[in-house]
Structures are given as C-alpha cells and as structure tokens.
N, C-alpha and C positions, 0 to 999 in steps of 0.2 A: 413848303416841305423840303426836308433835307435831301440833297442830291448825293447819292452814295458814289463815292469814288473807290476805284480799285487801288491796291497797294502800289502798282506801277504808276498810275496816274498821280498819286500823292508824291512818289519820288520825283517824277518829272516836274511837278509844280514847284517843289522845293528847289530843284536845280535851276529852274528858269528864274526863280526869285533871287538866288544867290548870284547867278551869271548877270542878272540885271544890276544888282546892287554892289556886288564885290566880284567883278570879273576876273580878278587874279586868283581867286580861291580855286583850288583843284578839287573837282567833284567827281573824278573818274573812279571806276570800281577798284577797290584795293587801297584807296587813299584814306587816311585818318578821318577826314571830314565825312566822307561817304560812309565808312563803316560804323563810326561811332555817333554820328549825328543824323545824317539823312535817312539811312536805312532804318535806324532805331525809331526815329520819329515817325516814319511812314508805317512801320510795323504797329506801333501803339495806336496811331490814329486809325488805321484800318480795323483794329479791334474795337475801337469805339464806335465805328460805323456799324460793325456787326451787332454790337450791344444795342445801339439805337434801333436797328431793324428788328431785333428780337423784342424790344420794349414795344415797338409799334405793333407787332404781331399780337402781343399779350393783350393789347387794348383795342384791337380791331378785329371784328368778326369776319370781315372780308378776307382776312389772311388765315382763316381757319386751317387751311391745308398745311401751314407752317407750324401749327401748334400741336403739342403733345395732347394726348387724351386728358391728362391731369390738368394741364393749362386751360384747355377749353372748358372743362368741368368747373374749374374755379371761376372762369369769366361768366359762364352761364348763370351762376348764382346771382349775379348783379341784375338779372332779368327775371328772377323768380322761377327759374326753370332748372331741371336736372335731366341728365341723360336717361332715356328709356332703357330699362334693363332687358337682357335677353330672357326668353321665356322657354320652358321646356314643352314640347308637344305632348299630348295626352290622347288616350283612346281606350279601346277595349279589345280583349282577345278572348277567344273561346278555346277551351281545352277539351279533349276527348280521351278516354282511357278504357282499359279493360276491367277495371275494378274501382272501388271508391279510393279517393285520395284527398290529401290536404296539400295545398301549396302555400308556403310561407311568403309573407311580405318581403320585398326586396329581391325575390327570385328573378333571375335574368331570363329574358327571351330576346330573340334578335331576328333581324332579316337575313335572308340568304346572302351569302358572300358574293360580291361582284368579282369580275375577273381580276381586279387589282387587289383583292383580299379585304377591301373595306366592308363594313357592315354597320348597321344602326342598332344600338342596344337599347332595351327598355327594361324597367323593373316593374314587378307587380306591386301596386300601391298598398293594398290590404290583403291579408291572408284569405284564401278562398277554399271552400270545401265543395267537392263534387256531389251530384246527386247520389243518394244512398241505393238507388236501384237503376238498372239500365234505362236509358243510355247514361253512361257515366260522364256527363258534361259539366263544365263550370265556366262561368264568365267572370272575368276580373278586369278592373281598371288597371291601366298602365301609364307610365310616364317615362319619357326619354331620359337616358342617363346624362346626355349632353344637352344643354339648351341651344336653341337655334332652329332655323328653318330646315336643317338636315333631318330633323325628327319628324317632319311632315311627310310621311311615306304613304304610298298607295295601299289600297285594300288588298288583302291576300299576299302581302309581302313579308309579314312577320311569321315565320314558319319554323324557327329553330328553337330547341329546348335543351337545357343541360342534360347530360348523361344521367345524372341522378334522378331526374323526373322520369326518364324513359325506364329506368330500373324500378320505379315505383308503380309502373303500369300505365303511365301517361303516353299516349301514342302520337298525338298531334296537338299543334296550336295554330291558330290562324286569326288574323284581324279582318273581320268581315266588312269594316268601313276604313276609310282613310284615317290616319291620325292627323291631328290638327292642332293649331295654337302655337306651334313653334315660332318664335321671333328672334332674329339676330339682335345683338346689342345695337343701340343706335349709333349711326356713323357720325363723325365730326361734321360732315356736310349737312346732314339732317338737323342736328342740334343747332348749328350755326344759323341755319335758315329759320328755325323756330324762334331763336333769339332775335333775329332781325325783324321778324314779323311782329314781335311784341313792341319794338321800337315805333312802329308805325300805327298811330292811333286813328289814322284817316281811313283804315281799311274796313271798318264796320260797315256792313252792307254790301261789300264787294266780294267777288269769288274768293280771293286770297284770305279775306277776313273770315268768311264762313268756314273755309278749310282750317284755318288756324284755331278757330273756336271748337270746332268738332274734334280735331285730332288731340285736343287736351283732355277729351273724355275717355276714361278707362273703357276699353272694349272696342273702340272705333279704330279699324285697321286702315281705312282709306276713305276719302271724301271726293265727291264730284258735285259741281254746282251747275245747274241748268237754268238759264234765263230766257227771256223772250226770243232771243236770236238762235237758240239751240234746238236741234231737231228732237232732242230728248223731252223738250217742254210740250206738254199736252194741255195743261190746264188753262193757260191764259197767254197765248203767244204774242199778244200785243200789249199786255199790261204789266202789272207790278209783281206778278207771281214769280217766285224763285223756289225751285226744287232742290233740296240739298240731299243728295243720295249718300247713304251711309253703308259701308261694307263692314260688317261686324254683327255680332249677335250675342245678347245676354238673355238666355231663356229663363222665364219665371212662370210659375203656375198661376192660373186664373180660375175663379169660379163665379158664376152668375146665376141668378134666379129671375127668369122672365116669364110673363103671362103669355100663353099661346093664344093667338087671335085668328086661328083658322086660315092663315095665309100659306101654310105649307112650309114655312121656315121660320127660324128665329135668328135675328141679327145678333152678332157677338159684341158685346161691350162690357165694361166693368165700371163700377163706381167706387171710388176710394176717397181718401181725404182730399185729393186734388180735383175731385169732381168726376163727371161722367166722360168717358172717351172710348173710342174703339181701340183696337189692340196694337198692331195687327197680329192676328192669331197665326200660330204655326201648326197647332195640332188640336184635336178634340179627343179626349180620352173617355168621357162618360156622359150620358144623357139620361136623366131620370125624372119621371113625372111624379110630382109631389102629392097628388091626390090619390091617383090610382096605384102609385108605388111602382109604375111600370119602369123596368130597366131596358131601355132601347138598345138593341144590338147594332153592330155596324152594318148589318144588312137591312136595317130599318131607317138609317139616316145616313147622310153624306156630309162630310165637311167640305164646304165650297169656299176656298180661299180666293179673295179678291186679287186677281193676277193681271187684270187688264183695264180697270177703270182709271180715270184721271187721278184717283186718290188712292190707288193700290199701294200696299205695303207701308201705309201711313196710319196715323191715328184717325183718319177719316175714311179708312177702308171700309168696304162693305162685306166683310167675311160673315158667313152664316152657316147654320145647320139646317139642312134640308131634309125633310122626312120623305122617304122614298117608297115606303110600303103602305099596306092598307092600315097598319097600326099608326095612329097619330095621337097626340095628347088630347085631352078633353078641352072643350072650349073654355078659355080663361083659366086653364090649369096652370099652376106654376111649374116650371120645368128648370131643374137644376142642371147646369152645364159646366163641366170642368175640362181644362185643357192647358196648353202652353202658349205663350206669346213672347215676342221680342221686346223686352222691356227697355232695351237700349234706345228704341225709337222714341219712347216717352221721355227718357232723359235728354235726348238731343233736342226734342221739341221744346221742352222746358227751358233749355239753354237758349235756344233761338228766340223764345218769347220773353226772356228776361229784360229788364229795363236797360241793362247795360249793352246788350246786343241787338235789341229790336230797333229797327229802322221804320219811322213812320211811313205809312202808305205802301209798305212792302209786305207781301204775304209770303213768308218763308215757311216752307213745309218740309220736315224731315221725313225721308222715305227710305225703306230698306232697299239696297241695291240687289239686283238678281244675278244668278249665275247663268251662263249660257254654256251648254255642253259642246265640246269639240270632238270631232271625229278626224282621225289621222290614219292614213294607210300609205306605207312607203316600202320600198325595196332597198336592201343594202347588199353589198358584196363583202365577203368574209375572207380574210387572209388564210392561206393554208396553215394548218396546225392549230386553228381555233375551232371549237365546237359551235357550229351555226346556231344551234338552238339556244346555247348559253349567251352568245353575243346578242341574239335577237331579244332575249329576255331582259338583258342589261339595258339595251337601247329602249325597250318598251318602258321599263320602270323609270329610266332617266327622263323620257319625254313626258310621262305622266307628272312626274315631280316638277318639271320645268313649267308645264301648263298651269298646274295647281298653285304655283308661287307667283303667277302673274296677278295683276291687280286691275282696278277699274280702268276701263279705256285702253288697255294694253293690246294693241293689234298683234296678230300672229303673222310673221313672215316665214315663208318657206325657207329662205336663205338663213335665217336665224336657227330654224330647226335642223338644217343640215349641219351647222356648226356644232349644235348640241349633240347630235348623233356622232359626229366624228370625235368629239371630246369624250363621249360616254365610254368608249371601249377601244383599246389599241388593236382589237380584232377587225374593226371596220375598215375596209380598204377604199370603199367608194359608196356614194349614195345616189340612187337613180333619180333624176329630175326630168320632168315635174313629178310630184308625188302622185300616187294613184288616187288619193282622196285627202282633201283638207278643207274642212268646212264646219259650220255650226250644224248640230244635229237636226235643227229645224229646216236647214236648207236641203234642197233636193240633190244638189251636186256642188262640188267645189274643187276646181283645178286651176284656179287663177293665180296661185302662188301666195295668197294672203287671205287672212280673215280679218275683217274690220269689226272691232268691238266698240260698242257704244260707251260713252262715258259713265252711263248708269248700270253697266253690267261688267262682269268679270268672268274670264274663261275658266272652265273646270273640265276634267275628264277622268276617265277610269281606264283601267287596263283592258276592259271589254271594248272600249272604243278606239284603242290604239292597236293597229295591226302592223307588224313588222315582218316582212317576208325576206328571205335570203336567196342569193344566187351563188 
C-alpha cells in the first residue's frame, strides 16, 4: 500500500538526498535549487499522492465518507445496486364546512407553524366533493410536498387551510391518523454497507444475510433476526428455527369461502396459484353465509388476530373469525369472508424459501414486527416571553415524531429525550428529571430512565400518550 507523504516530508527527503550525494549544493530557502527544483517537485509529487488517494476512494467502499454522492452511485452499479430514493409521506385529511364545496387537486394544507416558523405542507392528491347535505364533510388523500421523514407527522397536526377555502365555506381540516411512508434518500453509509454485503457470498443463513435479502424487498423498512439464543425466539429455542421479523406492510385484499363445521369459528386462509397459506390477516370487512344469504354484522362475529402464538404475524398464524351471537352459519354452509392481509409477509417468505437463499436444515419464518405504544409524561420550564402552551405543544409534536421514527429494537433513553426537547424549541429553559412517566403502555409504571425495546418490536406513540407540563 502506498504510504502518503506530506509536502514537507517530500521536501525534507529531497534535501536529505541532495545533501548526501551533492553536499556542496545550497538547498536553503530562496536558493535557485530550492525554488525551481525541490519545491516544484515536492508540489507535483504531493498532488500525485492526492490523486492516488482519490483513486483509491473511488474503488473502495470502505472510504465511502470521502466519496461524493455521484461517485458512490457510479461505484454501486458494479454491485447491481442503486441508491434508495426519498419517498413522500401520505395520509388522509377530513374537511368540514357550512355548505357544499369542491376542493381541487393540488390544494395545499399544512401543519400549525412551530415557534421557528417551520411547517410541513401537503397537497390534496385528487379533487374531492363534500356531502350534499349536512354534515358537509369530505375526506381526501394527501401527499407531502417534500419527500422525507419530515412528512411523517402526528395525528391532528394538519389543521391549516388556504384563505380561499375558508371563503368557500370550509371551516376546518384535520388528519385523524398519523401520516406515514416518508423516507429520506439513502445515505452514503447505508448504500456502501449494502454494496459490501453483496460482496460476501458466505452470509446466506446468517443474520446479516437475512437482513440483506429482506431489505432488498420493496416495502421492507427494517429487519431483525431472532435465533436460538435470542429471547425473542419462542418456536424452537434449541433448534434450527430462525424468525425473520419484518417492519413494513403492503395491504392487499383477500376473499375466501370456507365450510362452517360448528366449531364456532372459521380459520382465515387463502388459496391462490402459490397454494394454500394463512395470511396474516389485518382486518375482516364482511362475512356472508352463501346458503341462507345471511350478512353477519360486527355484533355477530369477532375478528381474532393471532397476536401471541409462536406463529403469530406469519403465514402460519391462526387468525380467525369467531361467531359471538346466537346467529351462526348452517352446518357445512359455505361462508364468504373478505378482508385485508399483509402480503409483504408472503413475499418475504417466498424469498426466504427460494433455492438461492434457503439453507438446508434451517426453518426460516418471516413474521410481521409489532409496534409497542410508548407513554411519556414530563415537565419543562419555559423562558419568559414565550407562551407556555405553544412551547408545550411544539415539544409534544416533536417527541411524537421522534418516537415514531425509531425502528426495530431502538431503546428509548430519557437522556436522549431531554436532548430532543431542548432542541425542539428555544423557549425551553430546562427539563425536569426524572420524567414523571416513561414506559410501554402495557407496563404499570416506568421511571427508570429508559425503555427497552425488543428487536422484534418498534416504538410508536400518539399525542394522546405524550403529556408535557410546564412550570
């Protein structure tokens, strides 16, 4: 490997060589030999070293930090990869007004402005028309103006409309659910890591190998692998089972017709060109008896999602429709059931089972990762001149956004939240520690200063679970 020398080192080496071989030659500063030969050669040689360094960077993924975005993009082509693009967040908003109205596509709505004047803007994707009779409401799809995670905002934060809409009789707008799906453009570090993974053909059947394979699937946001030595492994703690937990969802509709056998429930599964498999199901929208034509209402059946078996959230899950009332299908009657399921799990399982990725004697199962709800209660001090309620709201929104952008296995530390709060608003003078509450919603209490998140779960929260008090 070439040892890089500084310009001063090159000058010293040349002078040493001349002194050794021609001791009578004057090499002092200002002399002709020094000015025209030594310094010039040293300058040109040092530039060659710089060029060699850059050439090495252009061909070495380990030096990704020294490459420009374009240079790394060009290098990644050699590995059959390209940089993941940034994606705009999407969601829905609900309008209300005093009369009928029409809202054109590309109309802007936005979040309330923070203290620093920043806001997140969205456009209406398709034109919408309100109800023709009271209440004059309308629901429309929205998309963030700018791509990136900044578009993932909490529920009930998109509340601003243009003056023109207000003049048309529209009084309010609100997003009843979080917006989601916003993704930043892939960093050089992430792209370089994926390229390095491709170079390793020996990672099939290993945790890094499973992660690499799954992350190449569209819709997969994060991956965690649980093996025999992990506390998340429940199926076969001493054997060859591997659970590959997937954060991400691609909802598709399903329909099935099953014969009722008087068990009180019907298992959910579908049969297609790939054979029969379970879902995992996300919702059930209709249940209809095909002989009597009975349309069962939600008061007569319950969707029981498998959340705690050793196969939950996988294609081996035991999701079912349970009949809860006195009205049940006839014995052996065909029952048509329609709903939604996470088809991303099917895609991941097929990829794991392919000849290229399958390891003999290993039982790799794709499973949907689960969210865990976080409760936060804290107290902040506000500088004079700032409105306490405004600062508290800004901190609340920032905390919700921070938690919802964490991923699988990301522990929550109170110290990190303190930093987030202080950065959220210039109006915050201090944060009281310890927090009043910091825990998973399933825990009874939590004042230890941290929340441990398992590798197969990811933290989420809402404004309803984040309380910010002021002093």
